[in-house]
Residue, then its C-alpha position, 0 to 999 in steps of 0.5 A: m285918694k290915688p286914681l284907680t289903675i287897670s288891676r284895681t278897676f278890675v277888682l272893683w268890677l268883680v265886687l260889683f258884678c259877683p254879689i248881683a250876678a249870684w243874686i241874679g242867679w238865685q232869683d232866676y232859679a227861684d222863679r223857675y222852681e216856682r213856675f215848676f211847682q205851679d205847673t206840677s201842681i197844675a198837672q197834678r190837679m188835671l190828673s186828680q180831676k180825671t180820676v175824680q170823674h172815674e169814681a163820679v162815673l162809677a157812682t152814677l152807674a150804681a145809682l142808676s136803676h136800669p144801667p145800659i148793657p156795657e157793650r152799648l155803654l162803652p162807645s157813648l163813654q169813650p168820646s168824652m174819656p179816651q182813657l176808658l178801654g172797658l167796663g162791666y159789673l159783677r153781680d151775683g158772681v156773674w160778669a157782664g162786661s165788654t172785656d173778658f172777666p179779669p182775674g183777681l176782680a171778684a177779690a177786688v169787689r170784696q175789698a172795695q165792699q169792705l172798705g166802702r170806696p173803690v179799689t185799683l186793680a192794676l194790670d201793667e204800668a198803664r192799664y188798671w181796673l177801677v173797681a166799685p163796692s157795687g160791682w161796677s169796674l172801669l178798665l182805664d189806660a193812664r196813658h190817654l188821662i191827658p194828652v201831652a200837649d195839654f201839660p204845662p210848657s215848663l214841665a219836662m219829665l213826669t211819670l205816674d205809678v198806678g201800682a205796677g211801676p212808673l209810667t212815663l207821661l211826659a219826656r221832654q228832656s233826655a234823662s242823661s242831661a247833666g245839670l241841676k236837677i229839681d223835682l217833686h212828688k205829689p199824690l193824686g187827690a182822688v181817694s180811690q186813686p192816690f197814684p204818686v206823681h213824679s215830676w222833675r227837670t234838669l236845669t242845664l247851661a242853656d237854662w241859666p240867665w246868661t242875657a241878664w248876666l251879660a247885661w249886668a257885666a256890661a253895666s258893672c263894667l261901665l260903673a267901674a270904668g266910670t267910677t275910675a273916670w270920676q276919681r281921675s277927674r277929681a284928681e285933675a279938679r284938684r289941680q284947677q279950682e275952677a275946673v272943681r267948681l264946674a265939675a261940682m256944679t255939673r254933678l249937682s245938676t245931674l243929681g237934680e235931674m236924677a231926683a226929679g226923674i225919680a219923683h216923676e216915676l214914683n208920683q204916678p203909682l203913689t197917686a194911684i195907691l192913694a186914689q184907690v185907698r180914698a176910693a175904698e174908704r168912701l165905698l165903706d162909708d157909703e151906706e147906700e152901698r151896704p145893701a149890695v154887698r149884703q146881697a152878694l154875701l147872701a147870695s153866696a151863703g145861699q149857694a153855699r147852702r145849696a151846694a152842701d144840700i145837694i151833695s148830701r142829697m147826691r149821697e142819699l141817691v147812691k144808697p139804694s136803701s134811702p127812699s126819697p122823702r115826700r113832704v109838702v113844698d111851697p112852690d112860690a117860696l122854691a121859685a123865689s129862692l131860685l130867682f134870688l140865687r139866679e136872677d142877677e147873675l142871668a141879668r148880667r148875661g142879658i137873660r130875663l128869668t120870670w116865675r109865674n103860679a097859675r094856682p098859688g094855693a096848690r102845693p106839690l109833694g116832693d123833696r125840696v132839696a131835689l126839687e131846687q137841684i132839677l129846676h137850677n139844672l133846667v134853668q142852667n141848660a136853658a141859659d146855656a142854650s145859644g141865643t137864649r133871652s128869656i126863660a120862663l118858670n111856670g106852675a100849674v095844676e092838671g088833674s091830680e098833678y102839680v106841673f113845673s115847666v121851664s121854657d126858653d126862646g132859644p134854638g129848641i132841640d134837634a129832632e134826633a136828640l129829643p128822645r134820647l135827652f134823659e139817657p145816661f151819658y148822651t150829650t149834645r155838648p162837646q164837653g158834656m158828660g150826659l149826666g144832669l138830665a138823667l140825674c133829674e129824671t132819677l130824682a123826679g122818679a124817686m118823688d113819683g114824678r116824671m119829666t118830659v120835653r117838647n119844643l116850642e113854636p116857632r123857637g125855644a124848648c119846654f121842660t115839664l116836671r109833674l109831681p103828685l099834688a098834695g091832697a089829691d088822694a083825699 
């Protein structure tokens, strides 16, 4: 074999460089597109969550028996919903709202009632009314749905069409940029607001993997030069037998070091993989671990059933014609279900949950699903209070009422907030919506019950739910 000349070395370098460079470019493009797709999906989910929140607010307003005046309700909603510009309701042809009566709203209400879901009424590229069958309507500004800084960094251009043309939500790149364009169209996940989202980005020359290409160019150049040097050394080795023998021994020694290095590098991950597989095998054969696995699966199934029941219950609440069923409820069984679902989770947070029934034979009248929802909400609120280490759930009888109480040893409730806890959309939490306790009070009222709250001494708070006692009328 003739030693490689400079021209042949250059051709060899091209043969080495071009396929791998193309693969590096394709991998970089695939990685960028994958990040772009994931971040666009994240932005779409963020916007969808906001629009679904609008539907939840309308459903809650429709479920309230005595809703607040729109002019007073608007300031309490705007801190958590900066996109909300106004709201109101149309009832019996009379408009009550924080803004003037919008043209076309009456027709939109009729359309929403025919479809059985909210509909949109676009005012311009950014603003639109979301109109519910109940007559409640929200005036929303799509420009304030998500702050620009909250969008994922890989996104460059993002538009949203609320019905009057595309609205630019994000513009981090010039529209005249030249290069390879990647884009994606997705609708929002809200049934009433399936607005199309368009996201695109132009990959310019600055986005290509120049560093990886330069590194591979240098490496392939060294490889081609090394091959040339190796061939020349081989040609020289043929002229000198001793040089051939020494060169062969050197190459064998180098290969041995490479093999030893590769074996060392592969040994660690292979050992870790083997250890993990054996651990999993032992865990499957360990009879003592099966109850823990079964306990976790039963708890997950119980949570899923409870979530389905709550969703069914919420659907009944938004229908004024569906009365809440009142049946005899076993408080011990109710508490046992609550302890089963929450005790381990709270224990991991260092919180102890207990149940004490002062009248084991007494039975309240109510709806079991609604009671579970109320008690779960109260226990969760107590667990979220800063410094809570114990939560006590108690049952007792006072006159013709059965009384559930949930007490904690947290910091208690501010005196200013105490009288307003059950007001819709009033919350003391930065990210709260103020709907949990209001819905709990609505659920209690539907069962002819009532809820109260007070602070304990020296610290803590106590929520009380009073329900009619079964057999009290007799």
